[in-house]
N, C-alpha and C positions, 0 to 999 in steps of 0.2 A: 902645356905639355903632359906629357902622358905619363900616368902614371907605372904603366906594365913593364915586363921586363924582356930584353931581346930571348927571340923563339918562342913566344908567348901564343902566335897563331901558327897554324899549321894548314901549308893546302897542299895539295898534291893532285895533277891533273896532266894534258898535254898543253906542253909547251911550243907553243908557236911565235914563227918573227913573224910581226907584221910588216908588211912589205905595202906601204901606201905610195901611188904612183898616181900622177894628173898625165893622164894619155889623150889623144888625138880622138874624135867620135868615129874614125874609120878603124882605128886599131878594136874599140868595142863593139861595133857593127860586123867586123868581118869577127870577132868572138863571141861574146854574148854582154846582153843588155840587163841591168837591172835583175842579175841574178844572184843568190847564195848557194854556191853547190860545192858537195864534197867529191873531193875528184882525186884517187890514187894514182892514176898514170898521168893523165895528158898534161899536166901542168906544168912537170918541172922543167920541158924544152923552154914552154913558155917565157918565166921567168928571167930567164938569161934576156932575153927579147925584149921583154919588159923591162929590166932593171937598166938596158944598151941604152932603150930610147927615150927615158922619161927622167923628172925629177923625183928621186926615189928617197921614202925617209921611213927608218925601219925602228920597231918599238915591239918590246914584249910582252909578246902577245899569248892567247888562248884562254879561254874562260877562264877556270881556277887560278891561273896568273894572272889576269886580270883584276881579278876583285881584291888577291892579297896586295897585288900593285896599290892598288887605290887605298883598300885598308891603310897600309903603310903611307901612303901619301896624305889621307885625313889625320895619321896620327904625329906625322913629321920627325917627332924626335922619343924615344932612343932609335935610332936604325935598327934594321935587323928585327923589327918585333915580326915579321912574316919571315916563316922558312917557306920554301917551297922545293916540291920534289917533281921529277918527271924525268924523261929522257930526250937526249937529244944526239946530233951526228958529231962526228969527228971531222968538223968542214967549217968553212971562214962564215957560214950561216950561223953555225953553232959557235962561233966565238962573239962574234956579234951579237947573240942571245945572252951570253955572259955578261958581254960587258953592258947592255941595256940593262938587265937586273939589277948589275950592280950600281948603276947610274938612279935606280929610282928604291934604292935601299933596301932590297930582298934579300933574303939570305937565299939564296938560289943553289941546293945542289942538285946536279943533274948529275943521271944515268948516261953516261959517253959511251956511245958504241960504234962500230964501222959500216956495219951490216946496211942501214939505210940512215940517208942523209934526213940534214935536222928539218922537222916540219915545219908550214910555212903557211900565211895565209896572206893571200896579194889581194888589194883594192885595190882596182881599178876607178879611177875618179875620171867624169867628164861633167863639169857643168853640175847639177844634180842627180847625177845618177852616178851611181855604184853599184861596181859587180863583186863579188867576194869570192875566191876560188880558193879552198882549202884543203893543202897535202899533207896530211896525217906523218906520214913517211916515221919517222923516228920514234915518235910519241907514240905510236902503236906498238913499240919495240920495251916498252918497262919492262921490266923484271924485278918480281918480289926477291927472289934467293938472291939477286946479285946484289940488288941494290937497297930496298927496305930492311931488309933480314941482317944488312949489317951491320955492329953494334955501332959504330959511330954515328952514320945514319940512323941507327933504330934511336938514339940515347937523344936524338934530334925530336924524334916524335913523344919522347916521353915528357920531355922540357916544355911541352906545349899545355894549354888549358883548352883552347878553343880550336876544332878542328873543320875543315870545310873541304868539300870535293863538290865537285859538278857531275852531273847523273853521265856526262860525256865520256868519262873515265872507265863507267862498268863497260865501255866496250874495249876495252883494254887489258885492265888490270881487275878482274872484281874481289880477287882472293886477295891483294894489296888493301882496297877499299875495305874490305870484311875484318884484314887482322888491325888497322888503325880503328875503323869504328868499334871493335870487340875492345880494345886499350881504353877507348874514352868511355864506355858504357861501366866496362870493370872498376874504372879510377874514376866514378863522375864526374868527371867532364862532358863537353858541350859538344856534340859532332851534328856537324849541319851538312843536308846534300840536298843539292838541287835535281829539280826533274829535268831541267836542262833542254829538253827537246820533246816534241811529241812519238818521234821515232826510237828514244829508250823507253818508253810506255809501253810500247807498242812489241816491241821487239826483242828488248831487251828486259822481260818480265820477269823471268826469274832471277836472273841476279839483282834486279833492282827491289824485289821484294824477300829476297833473304838477307839484305844488308836493314831494310826497314824498320826491323824491332831495336836497332841501336841509334838511327836517328833522334835526336831531339829537337833539329829545327829543319824543316823542310821548306825550300822557295821554292816556287815556278811563278809564271805566269798567266792568265786566265789559259790561254788557248791550250795550255800542258796539262793545268789543273782539268781541264774536260776532258781531255784524252785518258787521264789517270784513271778520271772515275767512271767510263766508259769501257774502260782494260778492265776496270776494277768491279765492272756489273754495279755501280752506286745506284745506277738509274735517276739522276738526278742531275742538272743542269748549273742551281743554282750553285754561285759560287760558296755562299757563306756554309750551306751545307755541306758543299764537295769539303772544304777547311775542318768542319767538326768531325766528319768521316775519316779524312787523314789522321786527325787528331785521335782517334779514339782506335786508330789499327794498334794490333799488338804490340806490347814496348819491355823489353828486357827492363830498363833501369826505371825502378818504380821511383826512384827518387825525384827524377825530374819532368815534369809533363811537358809532352811534346809541344812545342809552338809549330803553329803551319803561316806563312807568310805569302800572300799567293799576289804579286802587282798587276794593273791591269793597264799599263800607258798609261794614258793621259787622268784614265778613270780612278777611283778609291784603291788606296789596298786594301785588302782585306786580309785580319791575321787573329787568331786565337787568343784572347786574354783569359786565362783561366780555363773556365768552363762555356765563357761569352765570346761570340766571335763579333770584332768591332772594324768599323771601318775607319781608316786615314787618310784624309785628302792628299792628295799630291800640289807641290807647288805650282801656283800658277804661272805659265809661261806663255808669251805669245807665240801662235806657231810660224812667224817670220822668224823667229829668231830661233828655231830647232834647224840643224844643220844636219843630224845626223843621229837617229835613235839608234842605229847598230850599237851595240856596249853598254846598253842603258841601262840592261838587267844586270848586267856584271857588276857594272858603278853601284848600283844600289845595294846589291848583297857587300860589297867591299866598304862604302859607307857605315851600313848594318853590322859588319864586323870589327869596325875601328870602336863600336862603342859596346858593343858586345864585350870587346876582349878587355876593356877597361871595365866591367861589371857594372854597365849605365843601364836602366832598365828599358822595357822593350821598348816602349813609347820614345824614348831616345836614340834608339836603334835603326828606328822607323823612321825619324827624322832627318838623321844622319844619312839613311839610303836614299831619302827623298833627295834631300842638299845634293850628294855626288852625283844621281842620274842627271839633276837637274843640271849642273854644271857639264855634264858630258856632252850631251844632246845640242849642246850649244858649238860644239866642236867636231871638228873631223876625225873619225877613229875614236879608240881612246886614251885620249890624252887631256890632261889637264894642266891648269896654270901653274905656277911656280908653287903656291900654296894656296890652303883652304881658306875661307872665310865663312866657317861653321862657328856659330856660338848657341 
């Protein structure tokens, strides 16, 4: 059992209700095959059609929420070690999301508004093909003044020791990220940020670099690392060198050396340890056992955070990250068995 207290881990991001539906091949052919797309308008009408026609499962999703949910699953007891903030709609999907977060024992405090419906990510599955259609909707409407700044919410932020936000949230509320990151830095707590997707480093460079001086742990995969390096003019494609360069970017809190962790799918994970860059082999897995690699990155971070919040050494955090990712890729969607088997 974990020695950590409730609300020790804080996450903030885009809550999406994951809707996975097993659909017939014709439905996908008529719509889209094997693509992940962000779509603001076209998908709302389509969900009703999906939900009516197929066997549907709901899960609490969105990158950051997935990670804190997996961290909580790894920790098991006590419940509500993980806090999560994000914006949902006052609608049926929002109610399901609240229920699913509660079932995952995450202490979710959503900002609820009625302008936009709850964000969704629909996964249509036919045999081996998965197509994801994300519709951020309400997730885009997070409001710092109306939620983060409210005393009862901010006191939950203050309670935490470890903070994690996926880069995707830079597109929604950079000022919220900055407030949390500065608090972590001023209080000598740990703030983690994920590069999340190449487009963040490309098109949200300014908010990303504004928060970087407060970031204690930078997560990303090899593609995101390469894009970040290119955008920052590092002039290297060597992953270890990129990690070194990211580590040495300006940092406000000098009491903590920045840690950089880059995953590379089935290749070794690369991380800075002190002034060195080390490689950490991932767990072997038979290619036939891989069902779905979506969510592997979120799972890695979740496993990592579960040990970090218990003040375990970096090696243990990475081992837990590899374990969680290994569990998730054997299953459809970002789902997990009842209990972890991590020792």
